[in-house]
C-alpha distance (Angstrom), angle and dihedral (degrees) to the residues before:
residue distance angle dihedral
M1 . . .
G2 3.81 . .
E3 3.77 123.3 .
V4 3.80 130.2 -162.4
T5 3.81 128.5 -178.4
A6 3.79 129.3 178.3
Q7 3.78 133.6 165.9
I8 3.77 140.5 -171.1
I9 3.79 139.5 177.1
V10 3.82 112.7 -122.0
A11 3.81 119.6 -159.3
A12 3.81 92.8 -133.5
P13 3.81 136.6 82.2
A14 3.81 118.6 -85.7
E15 3.82 92.6 -113.7
R16 3.81 91.2 59.6
V17 3.81 93.6 42.6
F18 3.80 91.7 50.2
A19 3.82 92.5 47.2
A20 3.81 90.2 50.6
F21 3.79 92.4 50.3
V22 3.81 94.9 51.3
T23 3.78 92.2 49.4
W24 3.79 82.4 101.7
E25 3.79 101.1 -177.1
R26 3.81 91.9 53.6
Q27 3.81 94.0 55.5
G28 3.80 88.0 95.4
E29 3.81 87.0 71.5
W30 3.79 90.1 69.8
L31 3.83 105.6 20.4
P32 3.83 106.3 84.8
F33 3.82 116.8 -115.2
T34 3.81 90.6 -7.7
S35 3.79 136.3 124.4
V36 3.79 119.2 -165.6
R37 3.78 130.4 -161.4
L38 3.76 137.4 172.9
T39 3.81 108.8 -117.6
G40 3.80 98.2 179.5
G41 3.77 138.9 9.4
D42 3.78 132.0 14.1
G43 3.81 98.4 -72.2
G44 3.79 93.0 -86.6
V45 3.79 131.8 105.0
G46 3.79 111.1 -37.9
S47 3.81 93.9 24.0
H48 3.78 120.0 136.1
I49 3.80 123.4 -135.5
E50 3.78 132.8 -170.7
A51 3.80 120.7 -154.9
V52 3.79 116.0 -173.2
T53 3.80 117.9 -166.4
A54 3.79 115.8 -167.4
I55 3.78 126.0 -177.1
G56 3.77 108.8 174.1
P57 3.78 108.3 -54.0
A58 3.83 93.2 -17.2
V59 3.80 112.8 98.1
L60 3.80 126.9 -178.4
R61 3.81 118.6 -169.9
D62 3.80 114.5 -158.8
E63 3.80 119.0 -168.1
L64 3.79 118.3 -164.0
R65 3.77 138.9 -179.3
V66 3.81 121.6 -153.2
D67 3.81 106.7 -126.1
V68 3.82 104.5 169.3
L69 3.79 134.3 18.9
D70 3.81 114.8 -178.1
P71 3.83 104.3 168.3
P72 2.95 125.1 -118.3
Y73 3.78 96.4 2.4
E74 3.78 115.2 47.2
V75 3.79 146.7 17.3
R76 3.81 121.8 -172.4
V77 3.78 123.8 -169.1
V78 3.78 136.7 174.1
H79 3.80 120.5 -140.4
Y80 3.81 107.2 -144.1
G81 3.80 105.2 167.7
K82 3.78 128.5 124.5
V83 3.82 94.1 -95.8
L84 3.81 106.9 20.1
R85 3.79 115.7 53.1
G86 3.77 130.7 161.9
P87 3.80 144.8 64.8
G88 3.78 129.6 -57.5
V89 3.79 132.9 -171.3
M90 3.80 135.8 -168.7
R91 3.80 117.3 -164.5
C92 3.79 128.6 -168.3
T93 3.79 118.2 -159.0
P94 3.82 115.7 -170.6
L95 3.80 113.2 -130.2
A96 3.79 133.9 -169.7
G97 3.77 117.1 -77.1
G98 3.80 95.4 34.8
R99 3.80 92.9 -69.6
T100 3.80 127.8 135.8
Q101 3.78 132.7 -151.0
V102 3.81 110.5 -141.0
V103 3.79 118.9 -161.2
M104 3.80 121.3 -175.9
H105 3.75 119.6 -168.6
E106 3.80 124.4 -178.6
W107 3.79 129.7 -177.4
F108 3.79 117.3 -166.3
H109 3.77 130.6 -172.3
L110 3.78 104.4 -138.9
P111 3.79 124.7 -155.4
A112 3.80 114.0 -76.9
G113 3.76 127.1 -118.0
L114 3.76 128.5 23.8
L115 3.82 93.7 -24.0
G116 3.81 91.5 57.9
Q117 3.81 92.8 45.8
V118 3.80 91.8 51.4
A119 3.82 95.1 42.2
R120 3.81 98.7 46.5
P121 3.84 100.6 72.1
L122 3.80 91.3 40.5
L123 3.79 96.7 46.1
W124 3.78 105.3 43.8
P125 3.82 103.5 51.2
G126 3.80 88.2 49.5
S127 3.79 91.1 45.6
K128 3.80 92.6 53.0
A129 3.81 92.0 49.4
S130 3.79 90.2 45.6
L131 3.82 92.1 49.0
R132 3.83 91.6 49.3
Y133 3.80 89.9 49.5
A134 3.82 91.4 47.8
L135 3.81 91.7 50.8
S136 3.81 91.2 50.4
R137 3.83 89.0 53.0
F138 3.81 89.5 46.6
A139 3.83 91.6 51.7
K140 3.80 92.4 50.5
L141 3.82 92.1 50.5
V142 3.81 92.5 48.6
E143 3.80 93.7 44.7
S144 3.81 92.2 49.4
G145 3.81 91.3 50.5
T146 3.82 92.5 -116.4
L147 3.82 88.9 119.6
P148 2.99 135.1 79.3
C-alpha cells in the first residue's frame, strides 16, 4: 500500500476552501495534467468522479466515489479503478485570521508482485511532490477568488 500526505495553509475561510475543493469538475485547473468529470450523481455523497491524468502517451484513469461530505471540514473518497484503489481524505481546519489548513491524505493499493515493488519507490516520491504542487495551485486559485 502506498501513502501520500500533503498540506498547505490557504488564506481563505474553510467554507470557501471546502466549496472550491468539491467543485469537482474544476479540479483539473489545479491538478497537473488532469481532467475531472462527474460521471454519476450531483457531486454529493454517492457521486462518482473520473479523473484522467495524461502525460504524453501515458494515461492514468482514476475512478472515485464520494463517501463522506462534512462541510466545511472533511471530504472522504474511495478510489475504485483498475489501477488506483483505496481511500482518500481532505480535511479543512479553520485557523485564525480567516485562514484554513488543508491536509490531503491518500492511501493506494499498488499492484502486487514485482510490478508493485518496482513501482512503489518511483511512484510515491513523485506523487507527494505532485500533490504539494497541486495544493499550492489550489491555494492560489482560492485566494485569488478564481475558485469556487
